[in-house]
Backbone as CSV, one residue per row, in Angstrom:
resi,resn,N_x,N_y,N_z,CA_x,CA_y,CA_z,C_x,C_y,C_z
1,MET,0.895,-1.278,0.233,0.069,-0.126,-0.098,0.815,1.172,-0.145
2,ILE,1.882,1.406,0.825,2.815,2.737,1.088,4.137,1.990,0.699
3,ASP,4.814,2.657,-0.418,6.215,2.381,-0.692,6.842,2.964,0.334
4,TRP,7.407,2.496,1.565,8.151,3.126,2.562,9.356,3.389,2.208
5,ALA,10.149,2.894,1.251,11.470,3.301,0.540,11.267,4.473,-0.280
6,CYS,10.407,4.890,-0.663,10.003,5.934,-1.379,9.645,7.272,-0.533
7,VAL,9.147,7.023,0.737,8.993,7.922,1.725,10.147,8.191,2.376
8,SER,10.860,7.211,2.696,12.281,7.497,3.082,13.023,8.370,2.589
9,GLU,13.027,7.989,1.093,13.877,8.489,0.139,13.431,10.263,0.295
10,LEU,12.355,10.560,0.358,11.692,11.761,0.065,12.041,12.588,1.443
11,ARG,12.206,11.904,2.559,12.559,12.611,3.765,14.074,12.937,3.778
12,ASP,14.659,12.007,3.359,15.902,12.172,2.909,16.649,13.618,2.102
13,GLU,15.445,13.444,1.363,15.881,14.578,-0.183,15.435,16.030,0.440
14,VAL,14.407,16.141,1.396,13.760,17.437,1.770,14.413,17.766,3.227
15,GLY,14.979,16.664,3.918,15.538,17.046,5.356,14.343,16.451,6.181
16,ALA,14.723,15.920,7.283,13.974,15.479,8.395,13.188,16.885,8.946
17,GLU,13.853,17.847,9.132,12.892,19.092,9.354,12.082,19.474,8.748
18,ASP,11.706,19.260,7.346,11.032,19.809,6.503,10.144,18.829,6.121
19,PHE,10.257,17.861,6.331,9.515,16.632,6.044,8.271,16.783,6.284
20,ASP,7.886,16.868,7.669,6.496,16.759,8.192,5.557,18.227,7.238
21,GLU,6.250,19.206,7.306,5.363,20.249,6.197,5.190,19.692,5.136
22,VAL,6.327,19.120,4.393,5.847,18.748,2.933,4.710,17.600,3.225
23,VAL,4.583,16.703,4.277,3.584,15.699,4.243,2.248,16.542,4.331
24,GLU,2.286,17.536,5.476,1.065,18.389,5.612,0.807,18.947,4.385
25,LEU,1.475,19.415,3.714,0.987,20.174,2.401,0.474,19.307,1.337
26,PHE,0.960,17.990,1.283,0.449,16.723,0.650,-1.070,16.517,0.804
27,LEU,-0.962,15.986,2.143,-2.049,15.891,2.566,-3.468,16.884,2.336
28,GLU,-3.233,18.085,2.740,-4.082,19.002,2.499,-4.512,19.283,0.942
29,GLU,-3.629,19.250,0.017,-3.752,19.346,-1.338,-4.631,18.189,-1.885
30,VAL,-4.052,16.945,-1.262,-4.955,15.687,-1.801,-6.269,15.876,-1.123
31,ASP,-6.418,15.982,0.060,-7.689,15.917,0.592,-8.888,16.854,-0.276
32,GLU,-7.977,17.873,-0.449,-9.205,19.005,-1.382,-9.389,18.377,-2.868
33,ALA,-8.365,17.633,-3.604,-8.569,16.944,-4.577,-9.510,15.728,-4.410
34,ILE,-9.569,15.173,-3.408,-10.367,14.099,-3.065,-11.550,14.642,-3.329
35,VAL,-11.932,15.704,-2.602,-13.363,16.154,-2.534,-13.888,16.768,-4.052
36,ALA,-12.717,17.360,-4.377,-13.466,17.729,-6.039,-13.632,16.325,-6.839
37,LEU,-12.853,15.489,-6.624,-13.390,14.063,-7.368,-14.172,13.437,-6.972
38,ARG,-14.535,13.402,-5.657,-15.933,12.562,-5.104,-17.176,13.403,-5.655
39,ASP,-16.881,14.410,-5.797,-18.367,15.494,-6.315,-18.155,15.751,-7.920
40,LEU,-17.255,15.439,-8.414,-17.024,15.484,-9.697,-18.371,15.179,-10.750
41,THR,-18.889,16.125,-11.476,-20.045,16.235,-12.170,-19.517,16.189,-13.873
42,ASP,-18.466,16.782,-14.193,-18.081,16.906,-15.563,-16.759,16.048,-15.720
43,LEU,-17.508,14.977,-16.313,-16.216,13.806,-16.641,-15.081,14.153,-17.440
44,SER,-15.065,15.613,-18.016,-13.895,16.054,-18.679,-12.821,16.384,-17.696
45,GLU,-13.393,16.438,-16.599,-12.246,17.062,-15.525,-11.514,15.700,-14.637
46,LEU,-12.091,14.613,-15.115,-11.811,13.392,-14.681,-10.176,13.095,-14.913
47,GLU,-9.628,13.282,-16.325,-8.137,12.790,-16.363,-7.220,13.654,-15.688
48,PRO,-7.674,14.889,-15.694,-6.676,15.937,-15.039,-6.583,15.666,-13.999
49,GLN,-7.870,15.480,-13.113,-7.851,15.219,-11.575,-7.165,14.009,-11.220
50,CYS,-7.143,12.769,-12.005,-6.748,11.656,-11.779,-5.189,11.716,-12.027
51,HIS,-4.412,12.499,-12.961,-3.071,12.666,-13.248,-2.589,13.468,-11.999
52,PHE,-3.347,14.503,-11.607,-2.585,15.458,-10.420,-2.831,14.400,-9.137
53,LEU,-3.770,13.467,-9.354,-3.617,12.525,-7.922,-2.545,11.492,-7.974
54,LYS,-2.349,10.992,-9.039,-1.442,9.998,-9.387,0.026,10.627,-8.932
55,GLY,0.152,11.937,-9.595,1.605,12.385,-9.302,2.047,12.821,-7.744
56,SER,1.053,13.324,-7.221,1.312,13.374,-5.902,1.051,12.125,-5.178
57,ALA,0.682,11.280,-5.473,0.576,9.796,-4.678,1.923,9.442,-5.137
58,LEU,2.463,9.402,-5.955,3.939,8.831,-6.243,5.046,9.545,-5.684
59,ASN,4.771,10.838,-5.433,6.102,11.491,-4.866,6.080,11.000,-3.494
60,ILE,4.879,10.734,-2.748,4.582,10.273,-1.378,4.670,9.173,-0.995
61,GLY,4.750,7.984,-2.058,4.703,6.688,-1.945,3.608,6.077,-1.800
62,PHE,2.409,6.485,-1.942,1.165,5.972,-2.070,0.880,5.234,-3.148
63,ARG,1.400,3.831,-3.206,1.828,3.310,-4.493,0.233,2.527,-4.861
64,ASP,-0.799,1.963,-4.127,-1.698,1.648,-4.232,-2.822,2.535,-4.978
65,PHE,-2.824,3.728,-4.089,-3.828,5.078,-4.746,-3.165,5.395,-5.907
66,ALA,-1.838,5.643,-6.523,-1.273,5.805,-7.392,-1.643,4.819,-8.734
67,ASN,-1.550,3.640,-8.071,-1.932,2.594,-9.396,-3.401,2.967,-9.766
68,LEU,-4.170,3.099,-8.842,-5.781,3.480,-9.044,-6.199,4.899,-9.996
69,CYS,-5.242,5.632,-9.798,-5.532,6.948,-10.148,-4.853,6.780,-11.679
70,GLN,-3.784,6.202,-11.659,-3.169,6.173,-13.148,-4.157,5.193,-13.841
71,ALA,-4.935,4.219,-13.427,-5.994,3.556,-14.135,-7.045,4.403,-14.596
72,GLY,-7.313,5.294,-13.803,-8.607,6.292,-13.743,-8.166,7.285,-14.913
73,GLU,-6.957,7.637,-14.908,-6.348,8.663,-15.966,-6.430,7.934,-17.079
74,ALA,-5.865,6.856,-17.423,-5.807,6.162,-18.698,-7.159,5.718,-19.197
75,ALA,-8.376,5.667,-18.488,-9.638,5.279,-18.712,-10.091,6.428,-19.283
76,ALA,-10.094,7.377,-18.607,-10.637,8.752,-18.803,-10.005,9.247,-20.144
77,ALA,-8.795,9.083,-20.395,-8.195,9.602,-21.680,-8.612,8.744,-22.837
78,ALA,-9.146,7.447,-22.753,-9.668,6.752,-23.701,-11.302,6.789,-23.610
79,GLY,-11.708,7.766,-23.218,-13.052,7.986,-23.235,-13.988,7.018,-22.534
80,LYS,-13.379,6.572,-21.285,-14.141,5.602,-20.738,-14.292,6.282,-19.196
81,GLY,-14.502,7.523,-19.140,-14.573,8.120,-17.809,-15.652,7.189,-16.892
82,ALA,-16.745,7.053,-17.476,-17.752,6.614,-16.663,-17.525,5.387,-16.079
83,ASP,-16.677,4.461,-16.524,-16.154,3.187,-16.099,-15.052,3.549,-14.832
84,VAL,-14.785,4.574,-14.581,-13.825,4.861,-13.593,-14.435,4.708,-12.184
85,ASP,-13.704,3.966,-11.263,-14.699,3.555,-9.959,-14.081,4.728,-9.130
86,ILE,-14.690,6.017,-8.996,-14.227,6.928,-8.397,-14.138,6.643,-6.684
87,ALA,-15.333,5.907,-6.429,-15.346,5.552,-4.764,-14.203,4.662,-4.510
88,ALA,-13.606,3.566,-5.306,-12.764,3.116,-4.962,-11.042,3.992,-4.867
89,ILE,-11.245,5.102,-5.739,-9.962,5.799,-5.608,-10.058,6.478,-4.164
90,VAL,-11.437,6.986,-4.122,-11.533,7.750,-2.759,-10.828,6.972,-1.347
91,GLN,-11.484,5.622,-1.426,-11.402,4.560,-0.571,-9.850,4.339,-0.426
92,SER,-9.526,4.025,-1.484,-7.924,3.816,-1.323,-7.155,4.797,-0.748
93,TYR,-7.325,6.256,-1.140,-6.854,7.077,-0.527,-6.901,7.259,0.863
94,ALA,-8.189,7.150,1.394,-8.454,7.105,2.789,-7.786,5.892,3.716
95,GLU,-7.666,4.697,2.908,-6.815,3.856,3.436,-5.265,3.826,3.482
96,SER,-4.732,4.640,2.731,-3.311,5.027,2.435,-2.960,6.005,3.798
97,ARG,-3.837,6.721,3.628,-3.513,8.153,4.608,-3.666,7.786,5.621
98,GLU,-4.614,6.904,6.334,-4.537,6.087,7.777,-3.276,5.364,7.957
99,VAL,-2.985,4.804,6.825,-1.683,3.743,7.246,-0.406,4.778,7.495
100,PHE,-0.577,5.439,6.847,0.516,6.440,6.401,0.664,7.216,7.921
101,ILE,-0.559,7.894,8.219,-0.175,8.873,9.591,-0.343,7.735,10.906
102,ASN,-0.539,6.484,10.692,-0.634,5.780,11.822,0.923,4.927,12.027
103,GLN,1.704,4.815,10.735,2.758,3.895,10.393,4.135,4.715,10.563
104,SER,4.099,5.799,10.016,5.127,6.683,9.265,6.304,7.002,10.156
105,ALA,6.010,7.420,11.861,6.991,7.487,12.692,7.623,6.358,12.956
106,GLU,6.795,5.103,13.154,7.241,3.790,13.632,8.582,3.464,12.203
107,ARG,7.830,3.347,11.144,8.529,3.035,9.781,9.994,4.257,9.671
108,LEU,9.780,5.173,9.764,10.818,6.437,9.797,11.824,6.390,10.545
109,ALA,11.822,5.793,11.767,12.529,5.880,12.975,14.005,5.575,12.371
110,ALA,14.770,6.588,12.816,16.164,6.330,12.529,16.902,5.738,13.395
């Protein structure tokens, strides 16, 4: 679900002092994007929303969530946006977020 090696690499790149701020910003931006995705009425917005979420997820190591977003982006690009399981994307983010918050301190302990 979480690529902890990716998370550790990000922490090393930004520094332990700034890591919490980066994570906080990520969670705020993705929380907002998830609300927009969940409330989406215009399927022409699905591809860019999934693209944004995929990129954000890859940066922070939310592997499974990124994979669902990538699949959603591809389906939307192929004109099959109505087939995208937005609820599954939202659920995957919620689960990934919870695991990350509950396990990051332990997993990243030096």
